[in-house]
N, CA, C and O atoms as a GROMACS GRO file, in nm:
protein
  652
    1UNK      N    1   3.740  12.012   8.392
    1UNK     CA    2   3.870  12.066   8.414
    1UNK      C    3   3.891  12.181   8.318
    1UNK      O    4   3.948  12.166   8.210
    2UNK      N    5   3.845  12.288   8.358
    2UNK     CA    6   3.859  12.404   8.273
    2UNK      C    7   3.989  12.475   8.303
    2UNK      O    8   4.035  12.477   8.417
    3UNK      N    9   4.046  12.533   8.203
    3UNK     CA   10   4.169  12.610   8.219
    3UNK      C   11   4.295  12.524   8.224
    3UNK      O   12   4.406  12.578   8.224
    4UNK      N   13   4.281  12.396   8.228
    4UNK     CA   14   4.398  12.309   8.234
    4UNK      C   15   4.426  12.257   8.095
    4UNK      O   16   4.341  12.194   8.032
    5UNK      N   17   4.542  12.282   8.051
    5UNK     CA   18   4.578  12.238   7.917
    5UNK      C   19   4.673  12.120   7.933
    5UNK      O   20   4.777  12.131   7.998
    6UNK      N   21   4.638  12.013   7.874
    6UNK     CA   22   4.730  11.898   7.875
    6UNK      C   23   4.792  11.890   7.738
    6UNK      O   24   4.725  11.894   7.635
    7UNK      N   25   4.921  11.878   7.742
    7UNK     CA   26   4.992  11.874   7.616
    7UNK      C   27   5.098  11.767   7.627
    7UNK      O   28   5.175  11.764   7.723
    8UNK      N   29   5.102  11.686   7.535
    8UNK     CA   30   5.202  11.581   7.536
    8UNK      C   31   5.313  11.625   7.442
    8UNK      O   32   5.291  11.648   7.323
    9UNK      N   33   5.432  11.635   7.497
    9UNK     CA   34   5.546  11.678   7.414
    9UNK      C   35   5.600  11.559   7.339
    9UNK      O   36   5.614  11.449   7.394
   10UNK      N   37   5.631  11.582   7.216
   10UNK     CA   38   5.694  11.478   7.134
   10UNK      C   39   5.836  11.522   7.108
   10UNK      O   40   5.861  11.629   7.052
   11UNK      N   41   5.928  11.438   7.150
   11UNK     CA   42   6.068  11.469   7.129
   11UNK      C   43   6.116  11.397   7.004
   11UNK      O   44   6.078  11.284   6.976
   12UNK      N   45   6.199  11.465   6.933
   12UNK     CA   46   6.252  11.404   6.811
   12UNK      C   47   6.350  11.294   6.849
   12UNK      O   48   6.404  11.297   6.960
   13UNK      N   49   6.376  11.200   6.764
   13UNK     CA   50   6.472  11.093   6.792
   13UNK      C   51   6.612  11.148   6.820
   13UNK      O   52   6.687  11.091   6.899
   14UNK      N   53   6.648  11.260   6.756
   14UNK     CA   54   6.781  11.319   6.781
   14UNK      C   55   6.792  11.371   6.924
   14UNK      O   56   6.896  11.352   6.988
   15UNK      N   57   6.688  11.436   6.974
   15UNK     CA   58   6.690  11.489   7.110
   15UNK      C   59   6.694  11.373   7.211
   15UNK      O   60   6.766  11.379   7.310
   16UNK      N   61   6.617  11.268   7.184
   16UNK     CA   62   6.620  11.151   7.272
   16UNK      C   63   6.758  11.087   7.273
   16UNK      O   64   6.808  11.049   7.379
   17UNK      N   65   6.820  11.075   7.158
   17UNK     CA   66   6.955  11.017   7.149
   17UNK      C   67   7.055  11.103   7.225
   17UNK      O   68   7.141  11.050   7.296
   18UNK      N   69   7.046  11.234   7.210
   18UNK     CA   70   7.136  11.326   7.280
   18UNK      C   71   7.118  11.314   7.432
   18UNK      O   72   7.217  11.313   7.506
   19UNK      N   73   6.994  11.305   7.478
   19UNK     CA   74   6.968  11.291   7.622
   19UNK      C   75   7.024  11.159   7.674
   19UNK      O   76   7.082  11.156   7.783
   20UNK      N   77   7.008  11.053   7.599
   20UNK     CA   78   7.058  10.922   7.640
   20UNK      C   79   7.211  10.922   7.647
   20UNK      O   80   7.269  10.869   7.742
   21UNK      N   81   7.276  10.981   7.548
   21UNK     CA   82   7.422  10.989   7.547
   21UNK      C   83   7.471  11.072   7.665
   21UNK      O   84   7.569  11.036   7.730
   22UNK      N   85   7.405  11.184   7.692
   22UNK     CA   86   7.446  11.271   7.802
   22UNK      C   87   7.434  11.198   7.935
   22UNK      O   88   7.528  11.200   8.015
   23UNK      N   89   7.322  11.133   7.960
   23UNK     CA   90   7.300  11.063   8.086
   23UNK      C   91   7.398  10.947   8.102
   23UNK      O   92   7.448  10.924   8.212
   24UNK      N   93   7.427  10.876   7.995
   24UNK     CA   94   7.516  10.761   8.007
   24UNK      C   95   7.663  10.799   8.014
   24UNK      O   96   7.744  10.719   8.062
   25UNK      N   97   7.701  10.917   7.969
   25UNK     CA   98   7.843  10.954   7.971
   25UNK      C   99   7.883  11.036   8.093
   25UNK      O  100   8.003  11.055   8.116
   26UNK      N  101   7.788  11.085   8.171
   26UNK     CA  102   7.823  11.164   8.289
   26UNK      C  103   7.914  11.085   8.385
   26UNK      O  104   8.016  11.139   8.427
   27UNK      N  105   7.882  10.960   8.421
   27UNK     CA  106   7.973  10.886   8.510
   27UNK      C  107   8.112  10.868   8.448
   27UNK      O  108   8.213  10.875   8.518
   28UNK      N  109   8.117  10.844   8.319
   28UNK     CA  110   8.246  10.830   8.250
   28UNK      C  111   8.325  10.960   8.258
   28UNK      O  112   8.445  10.958   8.284
   29UNK      N  113   8.259  11.072   8.234
   29UNK     CA  114   8.327  11.201   8.240
   29UNK      C  115   8.373  11.233   8.382
   29UNK      O  116   8.481  11.290   8.401
   30UNK      N  117   8.293  11.196   8.483
   30UNK     CA  118   8.334  11.218   8.622
   30UNK      C  119   8.459  11.135   8.654
   30UNK      O  120   8.552  11.186   8.716
   31UNK      N  121   8.460  11.009   8.613
   31UNK     CA  122   8.576  10.923   8.638
   31UNK      C  123   8.699  10.977   8.567
   31UNK      O  124   8.809  10.977   8.621
   32UNK      N  125   8.680  11.023   8.445
   32UNK     CA  126   8.791  11.080   8.368
   32UNK      C  127   8.844  11.206   8.438
   32UNK      O  128   8.965  11.226   8.444
   33UNK      N  129   8.754  11.289   8.488
   33UNK     CA  130   8.796  11.410   8.560
   33UNK      C  131   8.876  11.377   8.685
   33UNK      O  132   8.977  11.441   8.713
   34UNK      N  133   8.830  11.275   8.761
   34UNK     CA  134   8.905  11.234   8.880
   34UNK      C  135   9.043  11.182   8.842
   34UNK      O  136   9.142  11.211   8.909
   35UNK      N  137   9.050  11.106   8.734
   35UNK     CA  138   9.179  11.051   8.690
   35UNK      C  139   9.274  11.163   8.648
   35UNK      O  140   9.392  11.162   8.683
   36UNK      N  141   9.222  11.259   8.572
   36UNK     CA  142   9.306  11.372   8.529
   36UNK      C  143   9.353  11.454   8.649
   36UNK      O  144   9.467  11.499   8.652
   37UNK      N  145   9.266  11.473   8.747
   37UNK     CA  146   9.303  11.548   8.866
   37UNK      C  147   9.413  11.475   8.943
   37UNK      O  148   9.508  11.538   8.990
   38UNK      N  149   9.401  11.343   8.956
   38UNK     CA  150   9.504  11.269   9.029
   38UNK      C  151   9.635  11.268   8.952
   38UNK      O  152   9.742  11.269   9.013
   39UNK      N  153   9.629  11.267   8.820
   39UNK     CA  154   9.752  11.274   8.740
   39UNK      C  155   9.818  11.410   8.756
   39UNK      O  156   9.940  11.420   8.764
   40UNK      N  157   9.738  11.514   8.763
   40UNK     CA  158   9.792  11.650   8.776
   40UNK      C  159   9.853  11.672   8.914
   40UNK      O  160   9.948  11.750   8.928
   41UNK      N  161   9.799  11.605   9.016
   41UNK     CA  162   9.851  11.624   9.151
   41UNK      C  163   9.964  11.529   9.184
   41UNK      O  164  10.015  11.531   9.296
   42UNK      N  165  10.006  11.446   9.092
   42UNK     CA  166  10.120  11.357   9.113
   42UNK      C  167  10.076  11.217   9.150
   42UNK      O  168   9.961  11.194   9.186
   43UNK      N  169  10.170  11.123   9.142
   43UNK     CA  170  10.136  10.984   9.171
   43UNK      C  171  10.106  10.965   9.319
   43UNK      O  172  10.164  11.031   9.405
   44UNK      N  173  10.017  10.875   9.346
   44UNK     CA  174   9.980  10.846   9.484
   44UNK      C  175  10.044  10.714   9.524
   44UNK      O  176  10.037  10.616   9.450
   45UNK      N  177  10.104  10.712   9.638
   45UNK     CA  178  10.166  10.591   9.689
   45UNK      C  179  10.056  10.500   9.741
   45UNK      O  180   9.990  10.534   9.839
   46UNK      N  181  10.033  10.384   9.676
   46UNK     CA  182   9.925  10.298   9.724
   46UNK      C  183   9.953  10.254   9.867
   46UNK      O  184  10.062  10.208   9.900
   47UNK      N  185   9.854  10.268   9.950
   47UNK     CA  186   9.871  10.231  10.090
   47UNK      C  187   9.956  10.328  10.168
   47UNK      O  188  10.009  10.292  10.273
   48UNK      N  189   9.969  10.449  10.120
   48UNK     CA  190  10.050  10.550  10.188
   48UNK      C  191   9.998  10.568  10.330
   48UNK      O  192   9.884  10.612  10.349
   49UNK      N  193  10.081  10.536  10.431
   49UNK     CA  194  10.033  10.547  10.568
   49UNK      C  195   9.998  10.690  10.609
   49UNK      O  196   9.928  10.709  10.709
   50UNK      N  197  10.044  10.790  10.535
   50UNK     CA  198  10.012  10.928  10.568
   50UNK      C  199   9.881  10.976  10.509
   50UNK      O  200   9.837  11.086  10.541
   51UNK      N  201   9.817  10.896  10.424
   51UNK     CA  202   9.693  10.936  10.358
   51UNK      C  203   9.574  10.883  10.436
   51UNK      O  204   9.554  10.762  10.441
   52UNK      N  205   9.492  10.971  10.498
   52UNK     CA  206   9.380  10.924  10.579
   52UNK      C  207   9.271  10.854  10.499
   52UNK      O  208   9.189  10.782  10.556
   53UNK      N  209   9.268  10.874  10.367
   53UNK     CA  210   9.165  10.811  10.284
   53UNK      C  211   9.205  10.672  10.236
   53UNK      O  212   9.123  10.600  10.178
   54UNK      N  213   9.329  10.633  10.260
   54UNK     CA  214   9.378  10.504  10.212
   54UNK      C  215   9.402  10.414  10.333
   54UNK      O  216   9.472  10.455  10.426
   55UNK      N  217   9.346  10.293  10.334
   55UNK     CA  218   9.369  10.204  10.448
   55UNK      C  219   9.516  10.164  10.456
   55UNK      O  220   9.585  10.156  10.354
   56UNK      N  221   9.564  10.138  10.577
   56UNK     CA  222   9.704  10.102  10.599
   56UNK      C  223   9.735   9.970  10.530
   56UNK      O  224   9.660   9.873  10.542
   57UNK      N  225   9.846   9.967  10.459
   57UNK     CA  226   9.893   9.845  10.395
   57UNK      C  227   9.999   9.784  10.486
   57UNK      O  228  10.103   9.845  10.509
   58UNK      N  229   9.974   9.663  10.539
   58UNK     CA  230  10.072   9.600  10.628
   58UNK      C  231  10.210   9.595  10.563
   58UNK      O  232  10.225   9.558  10.446
   59UNK      N  233  10.311   9.633  10.640
   59UNK     CA  234  10.448   9.631  10.592
   59UNK      C  235  10.497   9.761  10.532
   59UNK      O  236  10.615   9.773  10.501
   60UNK      N  237  10.410   9.860  10.515
   60UNK     CA  238  10.456   9.987  10.457
   60UNK      C  239  10.535  10.070  10.558
   60UNK      O  240  10.607  10.163  10.521
   61UNK      N  241  10.521  10.037  10.686
   61UNK     CA  242  10.604  10.098  10.791
   61UNK      C  243  10.687   9.987  10.855
   61UNK      O  244  10.652   9.869  10.848
   62UNK      N  245  10.797  10.027  10.919
   62UNK     CA  246  10.883   9.931  10.988
   62UNK      C  247  10.923   9.984  11.125
   62UNK      O  248  10.926  10.104  11.149
   63UNK      N  249  10.952   9.890  11.213
   63UNK     CA  250  11.016   9.921  11.341
   63UNK      C  251  11.157   9.865  11.331
   63UNK      O  252  11.176   9.746  11.306
   64UNK      N  253  11.256   9.951  11.350
   64UNK     CA  254  11.395   9.909  11.338
   64UNK      C  255  11.461   9.918  11.476
   64UNK      O  256  11.419   9.995  11.561
   65UNK      N  257  11.563   9.837  11.494
   65UNK     CA  258  11.633   9.830  11.623
   65UNK      C  259  11.783   9.846  11.601
   65UNK      O  260  11.842   9.783  11.513
   66UNK      N  261  11.843   9.932  11.683
   66UNK     CA  262  11.987   9.958  11.678
   66UNK      C  263  12.036   9.959  11.822
   66UNK      O  264  11.974  10.020  11.909
   67UNK      N  265  12.148   9.890  11.848
   67UNK     CA  266  12.209   9.899  11.981
   67UNK      C  267  12.326   9.996  11.976
   67UNK      O  268  12.395  10.008  11.875
   68UNK      N  269  12.348  10.064  12.088
   68UNK     CA  270  12.456  10.164  12.100
   68UNK      C  271  12.533  10.138  12.229
   68UNK      O  272  12.482  10.074  12.321
   69UNK      N  273  12.658  10.186  12.235
   69UNK     CA  274  12.738  10.164  12.354
   69UNK      C  275  12.689  10.242  12.476
   69UNK      O  276  12.714  10.200  12.590
   70UNK      N  277  12.621  10.355  12.454
   70UNK     CA  278  12.575  10.435  12.567
   70UNK      C  279  12.462  10.528  12.523
   70UNK      O  280  12.431  10.538  12.404
   71UNK      N  281  12.402  10.593  12.621
   71UNK     CA  282  12.286  10.679  12.594
   71UNK      C  283  12.324  10.803  12.513
   71UNK      O  284  12.244  10.851  12.433
   72UNK      N  285  12.442  10.856  12.533
   72UNK     CA  286  12.486  10.975  12.459
   72UNK      C  287  12.489  10.947  12.309
   72UNK      O  288  12.439  11.026  12.230
   73UNK      N  289  12.549  10.835  12.271
   73UNK     CA  290  12.555  10.798  12.129
   73UNK      C  291  12.414  10.775  12.076
   73UNK      O  292  12.382  10.821  11.966
   74UNK      N  293  12.330  10.705  12.152
   74UNK     CA  294  12.193  10.677  12.108
   74UNK      C  295  12.115  10.806  12.086
   74UNK      O  296  12.042  10.818  11.988
   75UNK      N  297  12.129  10.903  12.177
   75UNK     CA  298  12.058  11.030  12.162
   75UNK      C  299  12.107  11.108  12.041
   75UNK      O  300  12.027  11.166  11.968
   76UNK      N  301  12.237  11.109  12.018
   76UNK     CA  302  12.291  11.179  11.901
   76UNK      C  303  12.240  11.116  11.771
   76UNK      O  304  12.196  11.186  11.680
   77UNK      N  305  12.247  10.983  11.764
   77UNK     CA  306  12.198  10.914  11.644
   77UNK      C  307  12.048  10.934  11.626
   77UNK      O  308  12.001  10.963  11.516
   78UNK      N  309  11.972  10.918  11.735
   78UNK     CA  310  11.826  10.932  11.728
   78UNK      C  311  11.782  11.070  11.684
   78UNK      O  312  11.694  11.084  11.600
   79UNK      N  313  11.844  11.172  11.740
   79UNK     CA  314  11.810  11.310  11.702
   79UNK      C  315  11.841  11.332  11.554
   79UNK      O  316  11.762  11.393  11.482
   80UNK      N  317  11.956  11.285  11.508
   80UNK     CA  318  11.993  11.302  11.368
   80UNK      C  319  11.896  11.228  11.276
   80UNK      O  320  11.861  11.279  11.169
   81UNK      N  321  11.851  11.109  11.315
   81UNK     CA  322  11.755  11.033  11.234
   81UNK      C  323  11.624  11.110  11.218
   81UNK      O  324  11.568  11.116  11.108
   82UNK      N  325  11.577  11.169  11.327
   82UNK     CA  326  11.451  11.244  11.321
   82UNK      C  327  11.471  11.374  11.242
   82UNK      O  328  11.386  11.411  11.161
   83UNK      N  329  11.581  11.444  11.265
   83UNK     CA  330  11.607  11.569  11.193
   83UNK      C  331  11.621  11.546  11.043
   83UNK      O  332  11.577  11.628  10.962
   84UNK      N  333  11.684  11.433  11.005
   84UNK     CA  334  11.700  11.401  10.862
   84UNK      C  335  11.574  11.338  10.803
   84UNK      O  336  11.570  11.305  10.685
   85UNK      N  337  11.472  11.322  10.886
   85UNK     CA  338  11.343  11.264  10.848
   85UNK      C  339  11.357  11.120  10.798
   85UNK      O  340  11.284  11.075  10.711
   86UNK      N  341  11.454  11.051  10.857
   86UNK     CA  342  11.468  10.907  10.833
   86UNK      C  343  11.380  10.829  10.929
   86UNK      O  344  11.351  10.712  10.907
   87UNK      N  345  11.336  10.895  11.036
   87UNK     CA  346  11.253  10.831  11.138
   87UNK      C  347  11.150  10.930  11.189
   87UNK      O  348  11.174  11.051  11.196
   88UNK      N  349  11.033  10.877  11.225
   88UNK     CA  350  10.930  10.960  11.288
   88UNK      C  351  10.955  10.971  11.437
   88UNK      O  352  10.932  11.075  11.498
   89UNK      N  353  11.003  10.863  11.495
   89UNK     CA  354  11.021  10.857  11.640
   89UNK      C  355  11.132  10.757  11.672
   89UNK      O  356  11.144  10.653  11.608
   90UNK      N  357  11.212  10.790  11.772
   90UNK     CA  358  11.315  10.699  11.822
   90UNK      C  359  11.298  10.689  11.973
   90UNK      O  360  11.307  10.788  12.044
   91UNK      N  361  11.274  10.568  12.020
   91UNK     CA  362  11.269  10.542  12.164
   91UNK      C  363  11.405  10.487  12.206
   91UNK      O  364  11.465  10.406  12.135
   92UNK      N  365  11.454  10.532  12.321
   92UNK     CA  366  11.583  10.487  12.371
   92UNK      C  367  11.560  10.412  12.502
   92UNK      O  368  11.511  10.469  12.600
   93UNK      N  369  11.596  10.285  12.502
   93UNK     CA  370  11.578  10.200  12.620
   93UNK      C  371  11.715  10.173  12.681
   93UNK      O  372  11.798  10.105  12.619
   94UNK      N  373  11.740  10.224  12.800
   94UNK     CA  374  11.872  10.206  12.861
   94UNK      C  375  11.888  10.066  12.922
   94UNK      O  376  11.791   9.996  12.949
   95UNK      N  377  12.011  10.030  12.941
   95UNK     CA  378  12.048   9.911  13.019
   95UNK      C  379  11.992   9.780  12.964
   95UNK      O  380  11.920   9.709  13.035
   96UNK      N  381  12.024   9.748  12.840
   96UNK     CA  382  11.997   9.614  12.790
   96UNK      C  383  12.129   9.537  12.793
   96UNK      O  384  12.236   9.595  12.775
   97UNK      N  385  12.119   9.409  12.816
   97UNK     CA  386  12.239   9.325  12.816
   97UNK      C  387  12.241   9.247  12.686
   97UNK      O  388  12.144   9.182  12.650
   98UNK      N  389  12.352   9.256  12.615
   98UNK     CA  390  12.368   9.185  12.488
   98UNK      C  391  12.474   9.077  12.505
   98UNK      O  392  12.584   9.103  12.555
   99UNK      N  393  12.441   8.956  12.464
   99UNK     CA  394  12.535   8.844  12.465
   99UNK      C  395  12.548   8.798  12.321
   99UNK      O  396  12.448   8.766  12.256
  100UNK      N  397  12.670   8.796  12.270
  100UNK     CA  398  12.693   8.769  12.128
  100UNK      C  399  12.834   8.714  12.109
  100UNK      O  400  12.918   8.721  12.198
  101UNK      N  401  12.859   8.659  11.991
  101UNK     CA  402  12.992   8.611  11.954
  101UNK      C  403  13.059   8.718  11.869
  101UNK      O  404  13.000   8.766  11.772
  102UNK      N  405  13.181   8.755  11.905
  102UNK     CA  406  13.257   8.853  11.826
  102UNK      C  407  13.401   8.804  11.816
  102UNK      O  408  13.469   8.786  11.917
  103UNK      N  409  13.446   8.785  11.692
  103UNK     CA  410  13.583   8.740  11.664
  103UNK      C  411  13.617   8.613  11.742
  103UNK      O  412  13.724   8.600  11.802
  104UNK      N  413  13.521   8.518  11.739
  104UNK     CA  414  13.543   8.387  11.798
  104UNK      C  415  13.526   8.379  11.948
  104UNK      O  416  13.552   8.274  12.007
  105UNK      N  417  13.484   8.484  12.011
  105UNK     CA  418  13.472   8.489  12.156
  105UNK      C  419  13.330   8.530  12.196
  105UNK      O  420  13.272   8.618  12.134
  106UNK      N  421  13.274   8.468  12.300
  106UNK     CA  422  13.144   8.508  12.352
  106UNK      C  423  13.163   8.634  12.436
  106UNK      O  424  13.244   8.636  12.529
  107UNK      N  425  13.088   8.737  12.401
  107UNK     CA  426  13.098   8.867  12.470
  107UNK      C  427  12.966   8.897  12.541
  107UNK      O  428  12.860   8.847  12.503
  108UNK      N  429  12.974   8.977  12.644
  108UNK     CA  430  12.855   9.026  12.714
  108UNK      C  431  12.877   9.173  12.745
  108UNK      O  432  12.975   9.210  12.809
  109UNK      N  433  12.784   9.257  12.697
  109UNK     CA  434  12.798   9.402  12.715
  109UNK      C  435  12.666   9.464  12.759
  109UNK      O  436  12.558   9.414  12.729
  110UNK      N  437  12.679   9.573  12.832
  110UNK     CA  438  12.564   9.656  12.865
  110UNK      C  439  12.552   9.758  12.752
  110UNK      O  440  12.648   9.828  12.720
  111UNK      N  441  12.434   9.767  12.692
  111UNK     CA  442  12.412   9.858  12.580
  111UNK      C  443  12.283   9.934  12.598
  111UNK      O  444  12.210   9.915  12.696
  112UNK      N  445  12.256  10.020  12.503
  112UNK     CA  446  12.132  10.097  12.496
  112UNK      C  447  12.064  10.056  12.366
  112UNK      O  448  12.128  10.047  12.262
  113UNK      N  449  11.932  10.032  12.372
  113UNK     CA  450  11.857   9.989  12.254
  113UNK      C  451  11.774  10.104  12.200
  113UNK      O  452  11.701  10.170  12.274
  114UNK      N  453  11.784  10.126  12.071
  114UNK     CA  454  11.700  10.226  12.003
  114UNK      C  455  11.589  10.154  11.928
  114UNK      O  456  11.616  10.058  11.856
  115UNK      N  457  11.465  10.199  11.945
  115UNK     CA  458  11.351  10.151  11.866
  115UNK      C  459  11.312  10.265  11.774
  115UNK      O  460  11.277  10.374  11.819
  116UNK      N  461  11.318  10.239  11.644
  116UNK     CA  462  11.301  10.343  11.543
  116UNK      C  463  11.177  10.311  11.460
  116UNK      O  464  11.164  10.200  11.408
  117UNK      N  465  11.085  10.408  11.447
  117UNK     CA  466  10.967  10.390  11.362
  117UNK      C  467  10.983  10.474  11.236
  117UNK      O  468  11.010  10.594  11.242
  118UNK      N  469  10.965  10.408  11.121
  118UNK     CA  470  10.988  10.475  10.993
  118UNK      C  471  10.910  10.406  10.882
  118UNK      O  472  10.842  10.306  10.905
  119UNK      N  473  10.920  10.461  10.763
  119UNK     CA  474  10.864  10.395  10.644
  119UNK      C  475  10.959  10.282  10.604
  119UNK      O  476  11.081  10.296  10.616
  120UNK      N  477  10.904  10.172  10.557
  120UNK     CA  478  10.988  10.061  10.510
  120UNK      C  479  11.079  10.104  10.396
  120UNK      O  480  11.191  10.055  10.383
  121UNK      N  481  11.031  10.196  10.314
  121UNK     CA  482  11.112  10.244  10.201
  121UNK      C  483  11.235  10.321  10.246
  121UNK      O  484  11.327  10.342  10.167
  122UNK      N  485  11.239  10.363  10.373
  122UNK     CA  486  11.354  10.440  10.425
  122UNK      C  487  11.460  10.352  10.492
  122UNK      O  488  11.564  10.403  10.532
  123UNK      N  489  11.436  10.222  10.503
  123UNK     CA  490  11.531  10.134  10.571
  123UNK      C  491  11.669  10.137  10.505
  123UNK      O  492  11.768  10.144  10.578
  124UNK      N  493  11.682  10.131  10.372
  124UNK     CA  494  11.817  10.138  10.313
  124UNK      C  495  11.891  10.267  10.349
  124UNK      O  496  12.010  10.263  10.380
  125UNK      N  497  11.823  10.381  10.344
  125UNK     CA  498  11.888  10.509  10.380
  125UNK      C  499  11.921  10.512  10.529
  125UNK      O  500  12.025  10.565  10.568
  126UNK      N  501  11.833  10.457  10.611
  126UNK     CA  502  11.859  10.450  10.755
  126UNK      C  503  11.981  10.362  10.782
  126UNK      O  504  12.066  10.398  10.864
  127UNK      N  505  11.991  10.249  10.714
  127UNK     CA  506  12.106  10.159  10.731
  127UNK      C  507  12.235  10.228  10.690
  127UNK      O  508  12.337  10.214  10.757
  128UNK      N  509  12.231  10.301  10.581
  128UNK     CA  510  12.350  10.374  10.536
  128UNK      C  511  12.392  10.478  10.639
  128UNK      O  512  12.510  10.494  10.668
  129UNK      N  513  12.294  10.550  10.693
  129UNK     CA  514  12.325  10.649  10.796
  129UNK      C  515  12.387  10.583  10.920
  129UNK      O  516  12.487  10.632  10.972
  130UNK      N  517  12.330  10.472  10.965
  130UNK     CA  518  12.381  10.403  11.084
  130UNK      C  519  12.524  10.355  11.058
  130UNK      O  520  12.611  10.373  11.144
  131UNK      N  521  12.550  10.296  10.942
  131UNK     CA  522  12.686  10.249  10.911
  131UNK      C  523  12.786  10.364  10.912
  131UNK      O  524  12.900  10.347  10.955
  132UNK      N  525  12.744  10.481  10.865
  132UNK     CA  526  12.837  10.594  10.855
  132UNK      C  527  12.857  10.668  10.987
  132UNK      O  528  12.962  10.729  11.008
  133UNK      N  529  12.758  10.666  11.077
  133UNK     CA  530  12.765  10.750  11.197
  133UNK      C  531  12.786  10.672  11.327
  133UNK      O  532  12.819  10.731  11.430
  134UNK      N  533  12.768  10.542  11.324
  134UNK     CA  534  12.775  10.460  11.446
  134UNK      C  535  12.920  10.429  11.481
  134UNK      O  536  13.001  10.406  11.391
  135UNK      N  537  12.955  10.427  11.611
  135UNK     CA  538  13.094  10.399  11.649
  135UNK      C  539  13.136  10.252  11.636
  135UNK      O  540  13.255  10.223  11.632
  136UNK      N  541  13.040  10.158  11.629
  136UNK     CA  542  13.076  10.017  11.619
  136UNK      C  543  13.130   9.985  11.480
  136UNK      O  544  13.091  10.046  11.381
  137UNK      N  545  13.220   9.888  11.475
  137UNK     CA  546  13.272   9.839  11.347
  137UNK      C  547  13.160   9.779  11.262
  137UNK      O  548  13.151   9.804  11.142
  138UNK      N  549  13.074   9.700  11.327
  138UNK     CA  550  12.958   9.640  11.259
  138UNK      C  551  12.835   9.671  11.345
  138UNK      O  552  12.799   9.592  11.431
  139UNK      N  553  12.770   9.784  11.321
  139UNK     CA  554  12.653   9.819  11.404
  139UNK      C  555  12.533   9.730  11.370
  139UNK      O  556  12.513   9.688  11.257
  140UNK      N  557  12.455   9.705  11.474
  140UNK     CA  558  12.332   9.628  11.456
  140UNK      C  559  12.224   9.720  11.399
  140UNK      O  560  12.205   9.831  11.447
  141UNK      N  561  12.156   9.672  11.298
  141UNK     CA  562  12.032   9.735  11.252
  141UNK      C  563  11.947   9.623  11.196
  141UNK      O  564  11.981   9.563  11.094
  142UNK      N  565  11.837   9.596  11.262
  142UNK     CA  566  11.739   9.500  11.211
  142UNK      C  567  11.606   9.572  11.204
  142UNK      O  568  11.574   9.655  11.289
  143UNK      N  569  11.528   9.539  11.103
  143UNK     CA  570  11.398   9.605  11.084
  143UNK      C  571  11.291   9.499  11.064
  143UNK      O  572  11.311   9.399  10.996
  144UNK      N  573  11.177   9.525  11.125
  144UNK     CA  574  11.062   9.436  11.113
  144UNK      C  575  10.945   9.515  11.056
  144UNK      O  576  10.921   9.628  11.097
  145UNK      N  577  10.872   9.456  10.961
  145UNK     CA  578  10.755   9.527  10.907
  145UNK      C  579  10.644   9.537  11.012
  145UNK      O  580  10.624   9.446  11.092
  146UNK      N  581  10.574   9.649  11.010
  146UNK     CA  582  10.461   9.671  11.101
  146UNK      C  583  10.336   9.617  11.032
  146UNK      O  584  10.294   9.668  10.928
  147UNK      N  585  10.276   9.514  11.092
  147UNK     CA  586  10.157   9.452  11.033
  147UNK      C  587  10.032   9.534  11.062
  147UNK      O  588   9.945   9.546  10.975
  148UNK      N  589  10.022   9.590  11.181
  148UNK     CA  590   9.905   9.670  11.216
  148UNK      C  591   9.937   9.755  11.337
  148UNK      O  592  10.041   9.738  11.402
  149UNK      N  593   9.848   9.848  11.368
  149UNK     CA  594   9.868   9.936  11.481
  149UNK      C  595   9.755  10.036  11.490
  149UNK      O  596   9.654  10.024  11.419
  150UNK      N  597   9.770  10.134  11.575
  150UNK     CA  598   9.671  10.239  11.593
  150UNK      C  599   9.670  10.326  11.466
  150UNK      O  600   9.769  10.394  11.439
  151UNK      N  601   9.560  10.327  11.388
  151UNK     CA  602   9.559  10.400  11.260
  151UNK      C  603   9.606  10.545  11.269
  151UNK      O  604   9.684  10.587  11.183
  152UNK      N  605   9.561  10.625  11.368
  152UNK     CA  606   9.611  10.763  11.373
  152UNK      C  607   9.763  10.769  11.394
  152UNK      O  608   9.830  10.857  11.339
  153UNK      N  609   9.817  10.678  11.474
  153UNK     CA  610   9.962  10.676  11.495
  153UNK      C  611  10.035  10.638  11.366
  153UNK      O  612  10.135  10.700  11.330
  154UNK      N  613   9.984  10.537  11.297
  154UNK     CA  614  10.047  10.495  11.171
  154UNK      C  615  10.044  10.608  11.069
  154UNK      O  616  10.141  10.628  10.995
  155UNK      N  617   9.933  10.683  11.064
  155UNK     CA  618   9.925  10.799  10.974
  155UNK      C  619  10.028  10.903  11.013
  155UNK      O  620  10.093  10.963  10.926
  156UNK      N  621  10.044  10.926  11.144
  156UNK     CA  622  10.142  11.024  11.191
  156UNK      C  623  10.284  10.983  11.149
  156UNK      O  624  10.361  11.067  11.104
  157UNK      N  625  10.317  10.856  11.162
  157UNK     CA  626  10.449  10.809  11.118
  157UNK      C  627  10.465  10.836  10.968
  157UNK      O  628  10.568  10.887  10.925
  158UNK      N  629  10.362  10.802  10.890
  158UNK     CA  630  10.368  10.826  10.746
  158UNK      C  631  10.380  10.973  10.711
  158UNK      O  632  10.449  11.008  10.616
  159UNK      N  633  10.312  11.059  10.788
  159UNK     CA  634  10.321  11.203  10.764
  159UNK      C  635  10.458  11.259  10.802
  159UNK      O  636  10.506  11.355  10.741
  160UNK      N  637  10.520  11.200  10.903
  160UNK     CA  638  10.647  11.251  10.956
  160UNK      C  639  10.768  11.215  10.871
  160UNK      O  640  10.869  11.285  10.873
  161UNK      N  641  10.758  11.105  10.798
  161UNK     CA  642  10.869  11.058  10.716
  161UNK      C  643  10.825  11.061  10.570
  161UNK      O  644  10.735  10.986  10.531
  162UNK      N  645  10.886  11.147  10.489
  162UNK     CA  646  10.842  11.156  10.348
  162UNK      C  647  10.873  11.028  10.272
  162UNK      O  648  10.969  10.958  10.304
  163UNK      N  649  10.793  10.997  10.171
  163UNK     CA  650  10.818  10.875  10.091
  163UNK      C  651  10.953  10.878  10.021
  163UNK      O  652  10.989  10.784   9.951
   0.00000   0.00000   0.00000
């Protein structure tokens, strides 16, 4: 083997120690960098339905129900809910029959049902809006947590209603 020079490099203990420290701290520095970046960009809502990188957390969205005396009232309330970003979507179902007790008497009325999709964190603000804008003395508003659904739709609801 002519012309081939074999040389064994000897590294000093200091260089070996520096290389070992560098290799072992790179993952730590990367994690620290990610943490600093997330702190700089603001807090992240765990399970935020609008974040495509975070899996949906059951209950972070709700479906709420409100009855109205007629379609005109339901449309006015529904449009205002969406414009105020209290809701991503409001479905209006005409012609539901409600049977209930009011002031000691059994009543039966034809009403319109609103199905409202929103963030669970918005239910108190939604309830306040309904109490202030609804024509009934005691308007109905019940909300149920959404356990699961179509992931792209759930993300859209989360994107449409700010936290």
